Each structure stands twice: as C-alpha cells, then as structure tokens.
C-alpha positions, 0 to 999 in steps of 0.5 A: 065383822060381827063383834056383838055376836057373843052378846046375841048368841049366849051359846056361841062358845058351846061349839068349842067343846065339840073340838072346833078350834081348840088349840093344844096349848089352851089351859084345861081346868079341873072340871074339864073345861077350857080357859078360852083366850080373850077374843077381840074381834069376831068375823062371820066366815063361810063353812068352807072357810071354817073347814079350812081353818080347822084343818090347817090351823089352830085358829078359833072357829065357832058355830052359832046355831042361833044364827046358823053361821061360822065365826072366826075368833081373833085373839090379837089386838092392835097388830097389823094383819101383815105382822100376824103369824099363823100356821097357814102356809101360802 
C-alpha cells in the first residue's frame, strides 16, 4: 500500500490520458478530460500485474514516472475484499 503516492508524484494521473485504466463509463468533460473516480487506496503492483489488470478489467492502473512503478487505484472504501466485484474471471 502506498497511499501517499499522489502527494509524492503530482503527475501520477497523467498516465490515465494514455488510456491506462480508463473505464467506458467515466464522465468525459467538455475539454476532453475525464472526471477520475475518487481513489481511496493505492497499491504498487508489478508491470505484469498492471498489464493483466489493463487487459482483463477496467481497474484504474497508473504509472509513476518519478518512482518508475505501476499503481493500482482502489475506488471502494470499507468493503471487504470478498464482496468486491470485478470483471476478472477465476
């Protein structure tokens, strides 16, 4: 877990514009930018994990150039992991 990463890397959300983890149901604003859902937790993940999430889900995956690492943005809060639904099949 790395919940302070957005404070450390102010450009963290720039990678969303490259199409990484941008779900179809995000609200596109008039200027072409997207309203990012609130992220409650950040986890550093491997490149393989990032590639997998981007390939099989609509999870938010970011890349920090400053820290040279991939980050998974979690948008649910207070929900037990066994109740969290994803598009990922077993």
